[in-house]
C-alpha positions as CSV (number, residue, x, y, z in Angstrom):
1,X,-28.0,20.6,10.2
2,X,-25.7,22.5,7.8
3,X,-23.3,20.0,6.0
4,X,-20.7,22.2,7.2
5,X,-20.6,21.5,10.8
6,X,-17.8,22.0,12.8
7,X,-17.1,21.3,16.8
8,X,-14.8,24.5,17.5
9,X,-13.0,25.2,21.1
10,X,-9.6,26.8,21.9
11,X,-8.4,27.4,18.3
12,X,-9.2,23.8,16.9
13,X,-11.9,23.3,14.5
14,X,-12.9,19.6,13.7
15,X,-15.2,19.0,10.8
16,X,-18.2,16.4,11.1
17,X,-18.6,13.3,9.0
18,X,-22.0,12.9,7.1
19,X,-24.8,13.1,9.3
20,X,-28.5,12.1,9.3
21,X,-29.2,15.2,10.5
22,X,-27.6,17.1,7.4
23,X,-30.1,14.9,4.8
24,X,-32.9,13.9,4.6
25,X,-32.3,10.7,3.3
26,X,-29.1,8.5,4.4
27,X,-27.6,5.1,4.2
28,X,-24.7,4.3,6.0
29,X,-22.8,1.0,5.8
30,X,-21.6,-0.4,8.8
31,X,-17.6,-0.4,9.8
32,X,-16.1,-3.8,11.1
33,X,-13.7,-3.3,14.0
34,X,-12.4,-6.7,15.2
35,X,-9.5,-6.6,17.5
36,X,-6.2,-7.5,16.6
37,X,-5.6,-11.4,17.2
38,X,-2.7,-11.9,19.5
39,X,0.2,-13.4,18.1
40,X,4.0,-13.5,19.1
41,X,5.4,-13.1,15.6
42,X,5.5,-9.8,13.8
43,X,4.3,-10.0,10.3
44,X,4.4,-7.0,7.6
45,X,3.3,-6.1,4.3
46,X,4.9,-4.6,1.3
47,X,2.7,-3.5,-1.8
48,X,4.0,-2.3,-5.0
49,X,2.4,-0.9,-8.0
50,X,3.9,-0.4,-11.5
51,X,1.2,1.6,-13.2
52,X,1.7,0.6,-17.1
53,X,0.9,-2.8,-16.8
54,X,3.0,-5.9,-18.1
55,X,2.9,-7.8,-21.5
56,X,0.5,-10.3,-21.1
57,X,2.2,-12.9,-23.4
58,X,5.5,-12.6,-21.5
59,X,3.7,-12.2,-17.9
60,X,1.1,-15.3,-18.2
61,X,2.1,-18.5,-17.5
62,X,0.5,-21.9,-18.8
63,X,-0.8,-24.6,-17.1
64,X,-2.4,-24.1,-13.4
65,X,-1.3,-25.0,-9.8
66,X,2.0,-26.2,-8.8
67,X,2.9,-28.0,-12.4
68,X,2.6,-24.6,-14.2
69,X,5.0,-23.5,-16.6
70,X,6.6,-20.3,-15.9
71,X,6.4,-17.7,-18.6
72,X,9.8,-15.4,-19.3
73,X,9.1,-13.0,-16.9
74,X,8.2,-15.3,-14.3
75,X,11.5,-17.0,-15.2
76,X,13.3,-14.3,-13.7
77,X,11.9,-15.2,-10.5
78,X,13.3,-18.8,-10.5
79,X,15.3,-18.7,-7.3
80,X,11.8,-18.0,-5.7
81,X,9.6,-20.0,-7.5
82,X,8.2,-21.8,-4.1
83,X,8.0,-18.2,-2.4
84,X,5.1,-16.7,-4.5
85,X,2.3,-17.4,-5.9
86,X,0.8,-16.0,-9.5
87,X,-2.8,-15.2,-10.2
88,X,-4.3,-14.6,-13.7
89,X,-8.4,-14.0,-13.8
90,X,-8.4,-11.2,-11.1
91,X,-9.2,-7.6,-10.7
92,X,-11.0,-4.6,-8.7
93,X,-14.9,-5.1,-9.2
94,X,-16.0,-2.0,-10.7
95,X,-12.8,-0.2,-10.6
96,X,-12.5,0.4,-14.7
97,X,-11.3,4.0,-15.9
98,X,-7.8,3.7,-17.4
99,X,-5.0,5.3,-15.7
100,X,-7.0,6.6,-12.7
101,X,-7.7,3.2,-11.5
102,X,-3.8,3.3,-10.1
103,X,-5.3,4.8,-6.8
104,X,-7.5,2.1,-6.0
105,X,-5.3,-0.6,-5.7
106,X,-5.2,-1.2,-2.1
107,X,-9.1,0.4,-1.9
108,X,-10.7,-1.2,-4.6
109,X,-13.0,2.0,-4.0
110,X,-15.7,1.7,-7.3
111,X,-16.5,5.1,-9.7
112,X,-12.6,5.9,-10.3
113,X,-11.9,8.9,-12.6
114,X,-15.7,9.8,-12.2
115,X,-16.4,13.6,-10.2
116,X,-17.8,12.2,-7.7
117,X,-15.5,9.6,-6.7
118,X,-14.1,9.5,-3.0
119,X,-11.5,6.9,-1.9
120,X,-11.9,4.7,1.0
121,X,-9.3,3.6,3.5
122,X,-6.5,1.4,1.6
123,X,-5.2,-1.9,3.1
124,X,-2.3,-0.6,4.6
125,X,-4.0,2.2,6.4
126,X,-6.1,-0.2,7.8
127,X,-3.4,-2.0,9.1
128,X,-1.6,1.2,10.4
129,X,-4.9,1.5,12.4
130,X,-4.8,-1.6,13.9
131,X,-0.8,-2.4,14.5
132,X,0.9,0.8,13.6
133,X,1.6,1.6,17.4
134,X,3.6,-1.0,17.6
135,X,6.4,0.5,15.4
136,X,7.9,3.6,14.9
137,X,6.3,4.4,11.5
138,X,3.0,3.1,11.9
139,X,3.2,2.9,7.7
140,X,5.3,4.2,5.1
141,X,4.5,5.5,1.6
142,X,7.0,5.6,-1.1
143,X,6.9,6.5,-4.9
144,X,9.2,6.6,-7.6
145,X,8.9,9.4,-10.4
146,X,5.7,10.7,-9.3
147,X,3.7,12.1,-6.2
148,X,0.7,9.9,-7.0
149,X,0.1,7.5,-3.9
150,X,-1.8,4.2,-2.9
151,X,-2.1,4.9,0.3
152,X,-5.7,6.7,1.7
153,X,-6.8,7.4,5.1
154,X,-10.2,6.1,6.4
155,X,-11.6,9.2,4.8
156,X,-10.2,9.1,1.4
157,X,-7.5,11.4,1.5
158,X,-4.2,10.4,0.0
159,X,-1.2,10.4,1.8
160,X,1.8,12.3,0.4
161,X,4.6,9.5,-0.6
162,X,8.1,10.0,0.3
163,X,10.5,10.4,-2.4
164,X,13.2,10.6,-1.2
165,X,15.5,7.7,-0.1
166,X,17.5,9.9,2.3
167,X,15.0,11.3,4.0
168,X,13.3,8.3,5.1
169,X,16.9,6.7,6.4
170,X,17.3,9.9,8.3
171,X,13.9,9.7,9.9
172,X,14.1,6.3,10.9
173,X,18.1,5.7,11.4
174,X,19.7,9.0,11.9
175,X,19.8,9.9,15.5
176,X,19.0,13.9,16.0
177,X,20.4,15.7,18.7
178,X,18.4,16.7,21.9
179,X,17.0,19.6,20.7
180,X,16.0,18.5,17.6
181,X,14.4,15.6,19.5
182,X,12.6,17.8,22.0
183,X,11.2,19.9,18.9
184,X,9.6,16.9,17.6
185,X,8.2,16.2,20.7
186,X,6.5,19.5,21.2
187,X,5.2,19.3,17.7
188,X,3.4,16.0,18.8
189,X,2.3,17.3,21.9
190,X,0.1,20.3,20.1
191,X,-1.7,17.7,18.4
192,X,-3.0,15.7,21.4
193,X,-5.5,18.5,22.9
194,X,-8.0,17.9,20.2
195,X,-10.8,16.1,22.1
196,X,-10.6,18.3,25.3
197,X,-10.8,21.3,23.9
198,X,-14.2,20.2,21.8
199,X,-15.9,17.8,24.7
200,X,-18.4,20.4,25.8
201,X,-19.5,21.2,21.9
202,X,-19.4,17.2,21.3
203,X,-21.7,16.7,24.5
204,X,-24.3,19.4,23.4
205,X,-24.1,18.0,19.9
206,X,-25.1,14.6,20.7
207,X,-28.2,15.7,23.2
208,X,-29.5,17.0,19.6
209,X,-29.1,14.3,17.1
210,X,-30.8,10.9,16.5
211,X,-29.3,7.5,17.9
212,X,-28.2,6.7,14.4
213,X,-26.2,10.0,14.4
214,X,-24.8,9.5,18.0
215,X,-23.6,6.3,16.7
216,X,-21.6,7.5,13.8
217,X,-20.5,10.4,16.0
218,X,-19.2,7.9,18.4
219,X,-17.2,6.1,15.4
220,X,-15.8,9.3,14.2
221,X,-14.7,10.9,17.7
222,X,-13.1,7.2,18.2
223,X,-11.1,7.5,15.5
224,X,-10.2,11.0,16.6
225,X,-9.2,9.5,19.8
226,X,-7.4,6.1,18.3
227,X,-5.0,8.8,16.2
228,X,-4.1,11.2,19.4
229,X,-3.2,8.0,21.3
230,X,-1.3,7.0,18.2
231,X,0.3,10.3,18.7
232,X,1.1,9.8,22.3
233,X,3.0,6.6,21.1
234,X,5.0,8.6,18.6
235,X,6.1,10.7,22.0
236,X,7.4,7.4,23.4
237,X,9.6,6.7,19.9
238,X,10.9,9.9,20.0
239,X,12.7,9.2,23.1
240,X,14.0,6.0,22.3
241,X,17.2,5.6,20.2
242,X,16.8,4.9,16.8
243,X,18.1,1.2,15.1
244,X,21.8,1.1,14.3
245,X,22.4,-0.1,10.9
246,X,25.4,-1.0,9.1
247,X,23.8,0.3,5.9
248,X,25.5,3.9,4.5
249,X,22.7,6.5,3.7
250,X,21.5,6.1,0.3
251,X,22.3,9.0,-1.9
252,X,19.2,10.2,-4.0
253,X,18.9,9.9,-7.6
254,X,17.4,13.1,-8.6
255,X,17.4,12.1,-12.4
256,X,13.9,10.2,-13.5
257,X,16.1,8.5,-16.4
258,X,17.6,6.3,-13.5
259,X,14.5,4.7,-13.2
260,X,15.9,1.3,-12.6
261,X,18.3,2.6,-10.1
262,X,15.4,4.7,-7.7
263,X,13.2,1.5,-7.9
264,X,15.8,-0.5,-6.3
265,X,16.6,1.9,-3.8
266,X,13.1,1.8,-2.6
267,X,13.3,-2.0,-2.2
268,X,16.5,-2.0,-0.5
269,X,14.9,0.6,1.7
270,X,12.4,-1.3,2.5
271,X,13.8,-4.3,3.4
272,X,16.0,-2.3,6.1
273,X,12.9,-0.6,7.5
274,X,11.4,-4.6,7.9
275,X,14.9,-5.7,8.9
276,X,14.9,-3.2,11.8
277,X,11.2,-3.5,12.4
278,X,10.2,0.1,11.7
279,X,7.8,-0.4,10.2
280,X,4.9,-3.2,9.5
281,X,3.6,-1.9,6.5
282,X,5.3,-0.1,3.4
283,X,3.6,0.9,-0.3
284,X,5.6,1.8,-3.0
285,X,4.2,3.3,-6.3
286,X,6.2,2.9,-9.4
287,X,5.2,5.9,-11.6
288,X,6.0,4.3,-15.2
289,X,3.9,7.4,-16.5
290,X,6.3,10.1,-14.8
291,X,9.4,8.2,-16.5
292,X,11.2,9.8,-19.2
293,X,13.1,7.9,-21.8
294,X,15.1,5.3,-19.3
295,X,18.6,5.7,-19.2
296,X,19.5,2.8,-17.0
297,X,21.4,0.2,-18.3
298,X,19.3,-2.7,-19.9
299,X,19.6,-5.4,-22.9
300,X,18.3,-2.6,-25.4
301,X,18.8,1.3,-25.8
302,X,15.6,2.9,-24.5
303,X,14.5,5.6,-27.2
304,X,11.2,6.9,-26.1
305,X,9.4,7.8,-22.7
306,X,7.6,5.0,-21.0
307,X,4.2,6.1,-21.3
308,X,4.8,6.3,-25.5
309,X,6.1,3.0,-25.6
310,X,3.2,1.5,-23.4
311,X,1.1,2.3,-26.3
312,X,3.4,0.1,-29.0
313,X,0.5,-0.6,-31.4
314,X,2.7,-3.9,-31.4
315,X,5.6,-2.3,-33.0
316,X,8.5,-5.0,-32.5
317,X,10.9,-2.1,-31.6
318,X,8.7,-0.7,-28.5
319,X,7.7,-4.2,-27.7
320,X,11.3,-4.7,-27.3
321,X,11.9,-2.1,-25.2
322,X,9.2,-2.6,-22.9
323,X,10.0,-6.2,-22.4
324,X,13.5,-4.9,-21.0
325,X,11.6,-2.3,-18.8
326,X,9.4,-5.0,-17.3
327,X,12.1,-7.5,-16.9
328,X,14.5,-4.7,-15.0
329,X,11.4,-4.2,-12.6
330,X,11.1,-8.0,-12.1
331,X,15.0,-8.5,-11.3
332,X,14.5,-5.8,-8.7
333,X,11.4,-7.5,-7.2
334,X,13.6,-10.7,-7.3
335,X,16.4,-8.7,-5.4
336,X,14.3,-7.8,-2.9
337,X,12.8,-11.3,-2.2
338,X,16.3,-12.7,-2.1
339,X,17.6,-10.0,0.5
340,X,14.3,-10.4,2.7
341,X,14.9,-14.9,2.5
342,X,18.6,-13.9,3.8
343,X,17.8,-12.0,6.7
344,X,16.7,-14.2,9.4
345,X,14.6,-12.7,12.6
346,X,14.6,-15.4,15.3
347,X,15.7,-17.8,13.2
348,X,13.0,-17.7,10.4
349,X,13.4,-16.0,6.7
350,X,11.9,-12.6,7.1
351,X,10.3,-13.1,3.8
352,X,8.2,-15.8,5.5
353,X,7.0,-12.8,7.9
354,X,6.8,-10.4,5.1
355,X,4.1,-10.4,2.6
356,X,4.9,-9.1,-1.1
357,X,2.4,-7.8,-3.3
358,X,3.4,-6.7,-6.7
359,X,1.3,-6.1,-9.9
360,X,-0.5,-3.6,-11.7
361,X,-3.7,-1.5,-12.3
362,X,-3.8,-2.2,-15.9
363,X,-3.1,-5.6,-17.6
364,X,-2.2,-4.1,-21.0
365,X,-0.8,-0.6,-21.0
366,X,-2.0,-0.3,-24.6
367,X,-5.6,-0.5,-24.4
368,X,-5.7,0.3,-21.0
369,X,-7.5,-2.9,-19.8
370,X,-8.2,-3.3,-15.9
371,X,-8.9,-6.7,-16.2
372,X,-7.0,-9.8,-15.8
373,X,-4.3,-8.2,-13.7
374,X,-1.0,-9.3,-13.6
375,X,-0.3,-9.8,-9.7
376,X,2.3,-12.0,-8.1
377,X,2.1,-12.6,-4.2
378,X,5.3,-14.0,-2.1
379,X,6.3,-14.5,1.1
380,X,4.0,-14.1,4.1
381,X,3.7,-17.3,5.7
382,X,1.7,-18.8,2.9
383,X,1.9,-22.0,0.9
384,X,3.4,-20.6,-2.5
385,X,4.4,-22.0,-5.6
386,X,1.7,-22.1,-7.7
387,X,-0.5,-20.3,-10.6
388,X,-3.8,-19.9,-9.3
389,X,-6.4,-19.6,-12.2
390,X,-9.7,-17.3,-12.2
391,X,-12.3,-17.0,-14.8
392,X,-10.7,-14.3,-17.2
393,X,-14.4,-13.2,-18.2
394,X,-15.8,-12.7,-14.9
395,X,-12.7,-12.0,-13.0
396,X,-12.3,-13.2,-9.4
397,X,-12.2,-10.1,-6.8
398,X,-8.2,-8.9,-5.8
399,X,-10.0,-7.7,-2.7
400,X,-10.0,-11.4,-1.7
401,X,-6.7,-11.0,-1.4
402,X,-6.4,-8.2,0.3
403,X,-8.5,-9.7,3.0
404,X,-6.4,-12.9,3.3
405,X,-3.6,-10.3,3.9
406,X,-5.5,-8.7,6.8
407,X,-6.4,-12.3,8.5
408,X,-2.4,-13.0,8.0
409,X,-1.5,-9.7,10.1
410,X,-3.9,-10.8,12.7
411,X,-6.6,-8.5,11.6
412,X,-10.2,-10.5,12.0
413,X,-12.3,-8.4,9.5
414,X,-15.0,-10.0,8.2
415,X,-14.8,-7.9,5.1
416,X,-12.9,-5.3,3.2
417,X,-14.1,-3.5,0.4
418,X,-15.5,-5.4,-2.5
419,X,-14.4,-8.9,-1.0
420,X,-16.6,-11.5,-1.0
421,X,-14.3,-13.8,1.4
422,X,-10.2,-14.4,1.4
423,X,-8.3,-15.7,-1.5
424,X,-9.8,-19.0,-2.8
425,X,-7.0,-21.5,-3.3
426,X,-4.4,-19.4,-0.9
427,X,-3.4,-21.2,2.0
428,X,-1.5,-20.3,5.5
429,X,1.3,-22.5,6.6
């Protein structure tokens, strides 16, 4: 069978996955599909990446466990010391190719930057597949100063991030008139008939391939059917009134140099999304490489673009500016944690039901090191207030944290990406 094999019907064209019949030799990995465990509490995840690392001497604390001594950066989160865990000695196994590793932050896919690289499903999109139908937006991908994303579909396709806070606000909180609602419903309706239009071809194809290929086709078409079911649910959401919020619609900051204001806008928007239970999964890509000379008010004047500063060569002038930029991002994170903690849901702080993952794909932007990554993990109903230290030479898999996050959401996968198990030392409350 040709690699370029399609199922066609009534104007619908659906490409097939790679099958045994397309290659003489083919090994495929089995996919886990454990059902969502029932649970009354809504739980959420927010994952943010800042893509030029953090100054190691400012970020890494000393000591271990709950008696660690906070670093200058972690002191900026002192109000929430018992609400987060900091990790050292973690990285993404086999992910080691400088800036390109940013796209693997939530996938852990090996080989980034190579010509044959293909990404895999990201943590947030697996969450969207399992519990996305429970909210108006199955997931939300955001970005500051760049069009890169950390959200990828099961087939490794990038999900374009939204860079306009006002557009997201309108989509989630501004009710359209009847004509706009009907137009949206019609668009959803168009995407619902894929399986019906190709059903005869599917039956014919399944008769002509071996059992292994039939299994793979079944898995693939199950994913398509799942997408159709999500479209049907989306139809229902279009007919439901949107939540009413007291917050004013944000005004988009179009100046990339107003970097910190843009980061704060996206974090404020994320809190509002979770507060209204409009989505359970939000990602944020903070593109420092796409940021020019920052004009946001900071402790020191910024004289060079963020990327240029990251190649500091131990220049004290550049290091001072980097400290200011790193600190500003952590202050924004601190404000977000405070906002989530102050909001109550059924009498419980929203932070206790929201996992917040913040870190970078680089530990050192100056030398592009992809080991010993800076990682902070807050909220979500875990026992925090600790520094978990792992081997700095042979790093512990960060994907183990991803698996722990899935389990906290009630998604009992046996494996995710390169994970060897759940995160050692991290316990749920």
